[in-house]
N, C-alpha and C positions, 0 to 999 in steps of 0.2 A: 268604390270609395264612398264613404258616408260623410256628408256635410251636416254638422250640428248647429242649428239655429237657436241661440239662447235669448231669453227675455232679458232686457237691459236692467241692470241693477243700480246704475247711477241715479241718485235722487232726482226725481222730476223728469227723467228721460222717457219720452213717449215714442221715439222712433224704433224701428225694427230693421235689422240688417238685410233681410230678404223679404220680398213680397211674392205672393202666389203666382202672379203673372210671369215671373221670370223662371219658374220651375221647369218649363218645357225646354228652355235653352240649356239648363243644367243637366237635364235627363239626356239630351243629345250628346252631352260631353261625358256620358256614363257616370253621372253623379246622382246619388240618391240623397234625400234630405230628411232628417228627423228634426222635429220642432218641439221646443218646450211649450207645453200648453199655456195659452194666453200670451204668447210672445208678441203677437201683432195687435192685440185688442186695443191698446191705447192709441195706436196709429190708424185704426179703422179697418184692420184686417182680421176678421174673426177666425177662430180655429176651423170652422167649417170650410172656409175658403182654402186653407192650407190642405185640409183632407181631400177636398175636391181636386186639388192640383197634384195629388199623389204623395203628400207628406205623411209621415207617421208621427202622431202626437205622443210625447213622453213626458215624464217628470224631468226636472232640471238635473237631478243626479243621473238619471238614465241617459240623458243627452251627453253628459260628460263621459259616461262609460262607453257608449256605443259609437260616438263620432270619431272619425279619423282627423277631421279638420273642423275647428270651431269658428263660427263667424259671429261678430258682434259689431255694434256701432262704436261703443266706448269700452276699452279694456286697458290693462296695464297703466301707463302714466295718465291716460285720459279718464281713469276711474280708480285712482290710487287707494281709496278707502276699501274697495272690494277686491283689489288685486290679489292679496294674499289668500282671501277666501276662495276665489276662483282657482288660483294656482294649486291650492291644496287638493282640488278635485281632478286636476289634470294629470296626465301620465306622460312619461318620457316618450319622445317621438311624435307626440300629437302636434297638430298644426293649429295656428291661430291667425286670423285676419281681422283687423279692426283699426280704428283710430287708436294708436298707442301713445302718441305724443312723446316719442323717445328722446327728442332734443330738449324737452323740458324736464323729463324725469329719467335721465340716463341710468341712474343706479337701479331703478326698478327693472330695467332690461337685463341686468345681471341676474336677477331672480328668475326671469324666464329662461335665461341661458342655463342656469344651474339645474333647472328642472328638465333640461334638454328639449325645450319646446322650439319648434320651427315657426317663428313669428314674423308676420309681414305687417307693416304699418301703412294704412291707406293715406295718412297725411304726408307720406314721403314719395307719393307718385310724382315722377319728374314731369315738368311742364314742357313736354315735347309733343309734336303733332300726333304721333302714333298713340300717345297715352291720353289724349283729350277725353275719350269716352270713358276713361277710368278715373278721371280727376275729381275725386270726391270732395276735396277742399273747395274747388271752384263751384261744384254743384251746391254745396251747403252755403257758400258765399252768396249765391244767387238768392236763396231763400232768406238769408239774414238781411241782405240789402233791401229786399222788398218789405220785410216785416218791420224793419227799422223806421221806414217812412210812415207806415200805418200807425206805429206807436207815437211818432212825432205829431202826426195829424190829429190823433186822438187827444194828446196832451196840450196842443196849442189852442189857445182860446180865440183863434181866428180860422177862417176857411182858407184852403189852399188856392182855389181858382179865382181869377178875376170875374166878378159878376156885375152885370149892368142891370139894375132893377129900378122900379118906380121909386124906391126909397133911396136911390143914389147908387153910385158905383163903388163896389168893394174891390180894392186893389189886391193883386195876387200876393200870396205869402212869399217871402224870400228865403231860399234854402241854400246853405253852403255845405258841400260835402268835401271832407278832407280825406284824401286817399282814393285813388281811382283804380283800385284792383277790381276783382269781380264783384265784391259786395258794394263797393263805392259806385261802380257803373250801374248796377241794378238799382241802387238808391236814387241815383240821378234820374234814370229812366222812369222809375215809379213816381217820383216827385213831379217830374215833368208831365206825366200822364194825368196826375191829379190837378194840374194847372198852375203849379208854382213857378216862380222865376228862379232858376237854379244856376249857381256858380260852383266850381270845383277847383281843387288844388291837389297836386301831387309833386313830390320831389323829383319824380321821373318826368322830365319835360317831354319825353318821347310819347307819353300817353295823351298829349293835348288833342290829337286827332280823334282818339277814341272818346274823350270827354265831349267834344263838340258833336260827334256823330250821334250821341244819345240826347242831345238837346241842351247842354249846359255851356256856360261861358267859362273858359279856362282862365283862372287867375294866375297871372305871371308875376312872381316875386323876383326882384333883382338879387338872387341868392345863388352863388356858385356852389353846386352840390357835387361836382365831379362825377364819378361813376356811382350812380345812385341805385343801380339795379344789379342783382346777382345773376348768375347763369341760369337760375331757375325761374327768372322773371319776377322775383319778389323784391320789394324795396329793401335796400341795405340801411343799416343803422348809421346815422349821421354823428359827427363829432359833437361834443357838448357845446362848443362855441357856435357851430352851425345851427344847432337846435335853438339856442337862445336868439340868434339872429332871425331864424324862421318865425319864432314866436312874436318878436317885435314887429316884423313886417306883416304878419297875419292878423294882428290885433284889431286893426281898423275894419278889415273885412268881416271878422267874427262879430264885431259890435254892430255892423250894419244889418245883419241877417236876423230873421225871426227864428229860424231853425238851423242848428249846426249838427251835422252827423259826422263823427270821427270813426275812421276804419283802419288806422295805421297799426300794423303788426309786423314784428320781425320774428321769423321762425326760431323757436327755441329760446327767445329772450323776453324780458319784461317789455311791455308796450312802451314806446317812446312817449315822453311827456310833451304834449303839444300846446295844451291850454292851461295857463296858470290861473290861480284864484283872481289875480288882478285883471286878467283878460275877461274872465266871467263877470267880474264886477262892472265892466264896461258895457256888457250886453243889456239890451232893453228889458225892463221888467215884462214878464209874460213870455219871454223867449224860451225856447226849448233846446236842450242839448241831449243828443242820444250818443252815448259812448259805446261803440261796438267792440272796443278793446277792454271792456270792464273786467272780463274774466282773466286777463293777463295784467291787471293792475291799473288799466285805464289810460287813455290819452289825456284826460283832464285831471288836474290836481285834486278836484273836489269830488270825483266819482267814487261811489261806494258800490262795489259789485253786488248785483242782485237787489239793489234798493233804488228808490226814487227820492231825491232830496231837493229842497227848494232853497236857493241861496240868493239873497237880494232880488227875489221875485223871479229868478231864472230856475226853471225846472230841469234837473239833471237826472237822466235815466241811465242806469248802469245794467242793462239786461245781460244775462248770462245764458248760454246754451239756447240761443234764440231760434235756431233751426228746429229745435224740438217743439216750438210753438206752432209749427205748421207740419205736424208729424206725417200726415197722409202723403203729401207730395215730397217731403224731405226723404221719407222712407223709399218711395218709388224711385227717386233719383239716385239715392245711395245704393239701392239694390241693383240698379242697372250698372252703375260703376263697378260694383263688386262682382256681378255676374260676368261682365266683360273681362275683369281682372282674372277671375277664375278660369275662364276659357283660354286665356293666354298662358296661365300657369300650369294647367292640367292637360296632359296628353294621354289618351287611352285610359282614362279613369285614374291616373296617378299623377302626383306632383312631379314636375320636371324642372329641376333647378338649373336652368340655363343662365349662368352668370354672365354670359356674353350679351344677354338681353338687358339693356339699361333699366327697363322697368322692374325686372326681377332683382337685379343687383342693387338698385337704390332702395327698394322696399323691404328686402330681407334684412331683418334686424338681428335675429338669433338663430343659430343652427348648430347641431351637434355639440351642445354644451358651451358655445362661445357666442359673444357679441361680435357680429361680423360686419355690421354697417359702419363704414369708415368714419362718418361724422360723429356717430354715437360713441365709437371707441375713443375718438379724440377727446370727447367731453368727459368720459370716465377717467381717462388718463390725466386730465388737466388738474 
């Protein structure tokens, strides 16, 4: 079976789906790899490294022609501008594994189905113990949380750590992280390592212990959120009245801190609005807000995706595709997730669609001309 590694076409994407270090594991699974020339260059993996690992370098068109299964970082709904272009080069029965974002772009999944592509989405890996080594969203969340703090530290006109000098004592920066998922916990840990005084909040009160374990004080708001977590471990969307109450209670905490990092996302939905313009107005001039939900509309009313804006002296950063800013290690982590997924999916060099396996059942989006993923089907029918 031939795996085809394509160069990413999403604007600004520097990651690559497989790195040479993982080719030995793929070869043991009776998989050979063909690579589009230059696929890993932007991530720090030159063509020579792929050739040394046993890959064959081809043109993009040749990869589409020769591969049985294509692998990418972003495809389908995660790269809608190029979805049709890539689909035109694919053939019926071919496989595809990538971040497809099917819950955000369900109609594009119909296009994959009509071409009879067997497509798996890495952003649908279930959060179960057996799938932890395949959980690409968590891997990328780690990168994103780390990088967010570096952006904040660079933009803040203060230093993060407390320093005692001959010129006096410099107090530590105060950082508030909203959302204690993987990205939020990594942001907390990174800010703490840089010496900041860190607070954090999440609608899921059950994560209090995790927040405290990485060095932050958990902010408790007198807000009844009910069942705030879905079966996959993600935060659930709150009712509008609860969101308004949450904003009111959080306003003073936001105003107190030098840096606010927001990470709240709901799979397949627009990001919840947590910070209003009025809340930003109460923040101290020179404060910094990093909105990690910018790509999905933002947690802050004033966020502009892909831009940095200054409002009342507050710098608001709306980074998008932040994992791509650390392409070497982001690619390394994604590649390991993908390789582990492939080894679970492929037996004796062939794809084995064991639908009784929760990992395969949840990630399989299209097969034999149909959209088969239950949640995606529901969205299309709605």
